[in-house]
MARLOVO-50258 format. One record per residue (C-alpha): residue number from 1; residue in three letters; x, y, z. Coordinates in nm, 2 decimals. Layout:
<nodes>
vose pavex x y z
NUM ALA X Y Z
...
</nodes>
This chain:
<nodes>
vose pavex x y z
1 MET -0.02 0.02 -0.02
2 THR 0.28 0.24 0.06
3 GLU 0.42 0.22 -0.26
4 THR 0.11 0.22 -0.43
5 LEU 0.12 0.55 -0.24
6 ASN 0.39 0.68 -0.32
7 ALA 0.35 0.65 -0.68
8 VAL 0.04 0.87 -0.68
9 ASP 0.23 1.12 -0.48
10 ALA 0.49 1.09 -0.76
11 ALA 0.26 1.14 -1.05
12 ILE 0.05 1.40 -0.90
13 ASP 0.40 1.65 -0.75
14 GLY 0.56 1.52 -1.10
15 ARG 0.25 1.64 -1.28
16 MET 0.42 2.02 -1.51
17 SER 0.27 2.23 -1.82
18 THR 0.55 2.09 -2.02
19 ARG 0.62 2.30 -2.29
20 ALA 0.89 2.12 -2.49
21 PHE 0.82 1.75 -2.64
22 LEU 1.04 1.49 -2.85
23 PRO 0.87 1.40 -3.13
24 THR 0.86 1.08 -3.07
25 PRO 0.58 0.87 -3.12
26 VAL 0.35 0.74 -2.87
27 PRO 0.13 0.48 -2.86
28 ARG -0.21 0.43 -2.99
29 GLU -0.27 0.15 -2.74
30 THR -0.15 0.40 -2.41
31 LEU -0.36 0.69 -2.58
32 GLU -0.64 0.43 -2.55
33 HIS -0.55 0.35 -2.17
34 LEU -0.46 0.66 -2.09
35 LEU -0.83 0.76 -2.21
36 ALA -1.00 0.46 -1.99
37 LEU -0.87 0.52 -1.70
38 ALA -0.94 0.96 -1.68
39 SER -1.32 0.85 -1.84
40 ARG -1.25 0.65 -1.40
41 ALA -1.34 1.03 -1.33
42 PRO -1.63 1.17 -1.13
43 SER -1.85 1.32 -1.26
44 GLY -2.22 1.52 -1.17
45 THR -2.48 1.19 -1.17
46 ASN -2.27 0.96 -1.38
47 THR -2.37 1.23 -1.73
48 GLN -1.96 1.18 -1.82
49 PRO -1.98 1.44 -2.04
50 TRP -1.61 1.45 -2.15
51 LYS -1.57 1.43 -2.49
52 VAL -1.22 1.44 -2.65
53 TYR -1.00 1.45 -2.99
54 VAL -0.69 1.31 -3.04
55 LEU -0.51 1.44 -3.28
56 GLN -0.20 1.29 -3.45
57 GLY -0.04 1.31 -3.78
58 ALA -0.19 1.50 -4.05
59 SER -0.47 1.60 -3.87
60 ARG -0.23 1.76 -3.55
61 ASP -0.07 1.91 -3.82
62 GLY -0.32 2.07 -4.01
63 LEU -0.45 2.29 -3.71
64 VAL -0.12 2.37 -3.61
65 ALA -0.07 2.54 -3.95
66 LYS -0.40 2.70 -3.96
67 VAL -0.46 2.85 -3.59
68 CYS -0.04 2.93 -3.61
69 ARG -0.15 3.12 -4.04
70 ALA -0.47 3.30 -3.77
71 HIS -0.24 3.44 -3.50
72 ASP 0.02 3.55 -3.72
73 ALA -0.34 3.77 -3.89
74 ILE -0.43 3.90 -3.62
75 ARG -0.02 4.00 -3.50
76 ALA 0.01 4.22 -3.86
77 ASN -0.39 4.32 -3.80
78 PRO -0.55 4.39 -3.40
79 GLU -0.87 4.37 -3.52
80 LEU -0.90 4.02 -3.65
81 ALA -0.86 3.92 -3.27
82 ALA -1.27 4.05 -3.27
83 GLN -1.36 3.76 -3.48
84 TYR -1.19 3.48 -3.26
85 GLN -1.34 3.48 -2.93
86 GLU -1.39 3.18 -2.67
87 GLU -1.69 3.08 -2.54
88 TYR -1.71 3.05 -2.20
89 ALA -1.51 3.32 -2.02
90 TYR -1.20 3.12 -1.88
91 TYR -1.01 3.42 -1.69
92 PRO -1.20 3.73 -1.50
93 GLU -1.24 4.05 -1.67
94 LYS -1.08 4.22 -1.40
95 TRP -0.85 4.06 -1.23
96 VAL -0.76 4.13 -0.85
97 SER -0.51 3.99 -0.54
98 PRO -0.36 3.76 -0.55
99 TYR -0.44 3.62 -0.81
100 ILE -0.34 3.85 -1.09
101 ASP 0.00 3.86 -0.88
102 ARG 0.04 3.51 -0.95
103 ARG -0.10 3.61 -1.33
104 ARG 0.29 3.80 -1.29
105 GLU 0.47 3.57 -1.11
106 ASN 0.41 3.31 -1.36
107 GLY 0.50 3.47 -1.64
108 TRP 0.81 3.71 -1.61
109 GLY 0.95 3.37 -1.42
110 LEU 0.88 3.16 -1.74
111 TYR 0.97 3.50 -1.98
112 GLY 1.30 3.55 -1.81
113 LEU 1.36 3.19 -1.77
114 LEU 1.37 3.28 -2.18
115 GLY 1.51 3.60 -2.20
116 ILE 1.26 3.78 -2.34
117 GLY 1.18 4.13 -2.23
118 LYS 0.90 4.32 -2.15
119 GLY 0.91 4.53 -2.50
120 ASP 1.03 4.18 -2.75
121 LYS 0.72 4.16 -2.87
122 ASP 0.87 3.95 -3.17
123 LYS 1.01 3.70 -2.91
124 MET 0.69 3.69 -2.69
125 HIS 0.51 3.64 -3.00
126 ALA 0.65 3.32 -3.17
127 GLN 0.61 3.16 -2.73
128 HIS 0.30 3.24 -2.72
129 GLN 0.30 3.07 -3.05
130 ARG 0.47 2.72 -2.89
131 ASN 0.11 2.68 -2.79
132 PHE -0.09 2.61 -3.19
133 LYS 0.20 2.46 -3.23
134 PHE 0.10 2.16 -2.90
135 PHE 0.49 2.28 -2.83
136 ASP 0.55 1.96 -3.09
137 ALA 0.50 1.70 -2.94
138 PRO 0.32 1.47 -3.15
139 VAL -0.02 1.42 -2.96
140 GLY -0.24 1.74 -2.95
141 LEU -0.59 1.65 -2.69
142 MET -0.92 1.91 -2.80
143 PHE -1.19 1.89 -2.57
144 THR -1.53 1.97 -2.57
145 LEU -1.91 1.98 -2.41
146 ASP -2.14 2.00 -2.54
147 ARG -2.35 2.28 -2.53
148 VAL -2.67 2.19 -2.34
149 MET -2.49 2.09 -2.03
150 GLY -2.44 2.34 -1.70
151 ARG -2.17 2.48 -1.59
152 GLY -2.07 2.23 -1.36
153 SER -2.01 1.97 -1.64
154 LEU -1.68 2.24 -1.67
155 VAL -1.63 2.06 -1.30
156 ASP -1.66 1.72 -1.46
157 HIS -1.48 1.80 -1.74
158 GLY -1.13 1.94 -1.56
159 MET -1.13 1.60 -1.33
160 PHE -1.15 1.38 -1.60
161 MET -0.78 1.59 -1.78
162 GLN -0.67 1.64 -1.38
163 ASN -0.71 1.18 -1.41
164 LEU -0.54 1.27 -1.77
165 MET -0.21 1.41 -1.70
166 VAL -0.17 1.23 -1.38
167 ALA -0.22 0.83 -1.60
168 ALA -0.01 1.07 -1.85
169 ARG 0.27 1.10 -1.60
170 GLY 0.25 0.72 -1.41
171 HIS 0.32 0.62 -1.81
172 GLY 0.57 0.81 -1.82
173 LEU 0.45 1.06 -2.09
174 HIS 0.41 1.47 -2.05
175 THR 0.16 1.69 -2.12
176 CYS 0.01 2.01 -2.12
177 PRO -0.37 2.14 -2.05
178 GLN -0.42 2.49 -2.26
179 ALA -0.63 2.72 -2.30
180 ALA -0.51 2.97 -2.58
181 TRP -0.65 2.72 -2.80
182 ASN -1.00 2.86 -2.64
183 GLY -1.05 3.16 -2.87
184 PHE -0.94 3.00 -3.20
185 ALA -1.25 2.75 -3.16
186 SER -1.47 2.80 -3.51
187 ILE -1.11 2.70 -3.59
188 ILE -1.08 2.44 -3.39
189 LEU -1.45 2.23 -3.40
190 PRO -1.45 2.21 -3.78
191 HIS -1.18 2.06 -3.82
192 ILE -1.21 1.80 -3.62
193 GLY -1.59 1.71 -3.69
194 ALA -1.77 1.83 -3.38
195 GLY -2.11 1.85 -3.41
196 ALA -2.25 2.15 -3.38
197 ASP -2.37 2.16 -3.03
198 GLU -2.08 2.08 -2.91
199 MET -1.79 2.42 -2.76
200 LEU -1.42 2.41 -2.68
201 VAL -1.34 2.33 -2.29
202 CYS -0.89 2.35 -2.43
203 GLY -0.68 2.22 -2.59
204 MET -0.40 1.97 -2.41
205 SER -0.05 1.86 -2.50
206 LEU 0.08 1.50 -2.47
207 GLY 0.40 1.32 -2.59
208 TYR 0.76 1.27 -2.40
209 ALA 0.92 1.56 -2.22
210 ASP 1.21 1.67 -2.40
211 GLU 1.35 1.73 -2.06
212 SER 1.75 1.88 -2.22
213 ALA 1.50 2.20 -2.28
214 LEU 1.60 2.52 -2.06
215 VAL 1.18 2.56 -2.07
216 ASN 1.11 2.26 -1.88
217 THR 1.31 2.38 -1.63
218 PHE 1.06 2.64 -1.52
219 ARG 0.84 2.51 -1.23
220 THR 0.54 2.69 -1.08
221 PRO 0.56 2.81 -0.72
222 ARG 0.24 2.68 -0.54
223 VAL 0.14 2.83 -0.17
224 SER 0.12 2.69 0.10
225 PRO -0.18 2.49 0.22
226 GLN -0.23 2.68 0.53
227 ASP -0.31 3.06 0.30
228 PHE -0.62 2.85 0.11
229 SER -0.76 2.62 0.32
230 THR -0.97 2.68 0.70
231 TRP -1.04 2.45 0.93
232 LEU -1.32 2.50 1.17
233 ASP -1.36 2.26 1.41
</nodes>
């Protein structure tokens, strides 16, 4: 039992947002196994609302090309950004402390590690576009939800994705969950063949980490449980 607990702890603690992957293929049998494990996630009244699209090879590369073109076009003409709106608000309309402080610490910590200065828009754009290349991972995942479902199903989706990411670590794989894709749903949903009643929840990169990449030395801090928990006797 102790060995099992230690393995679970290691998988959870070892999960990180990996931003550089090797091109090493991931066998379909492994992916199917991970998705089966992830499906043991709880969901309200067992609705199991998650839908997953697995992109590899030409389907992956085709989506990368389409979204990178759109991302470049927005940079050339910022007014085009109005055409690409996320369907639900992932982030707040107004940022307040301590959340804005953590966001800034995360952003500038990553960019500082990569030598990207505050005014270096070319490097910022290139690094942001790494999202839309799945950070070179051979597997891209898109998660969708039927619009008829309530907001609670997003909680269910999150638990499903966490199961998937922890299970991936148990098999020597790494992941990066990505809300960055959400604004390009109008490109993504037709590409993956999603139904008209589906909305994009987010994307994810999955594969074997490039352990030699500087970016993968970046580990985000966590606040102490004393800072977010209240004990009632």
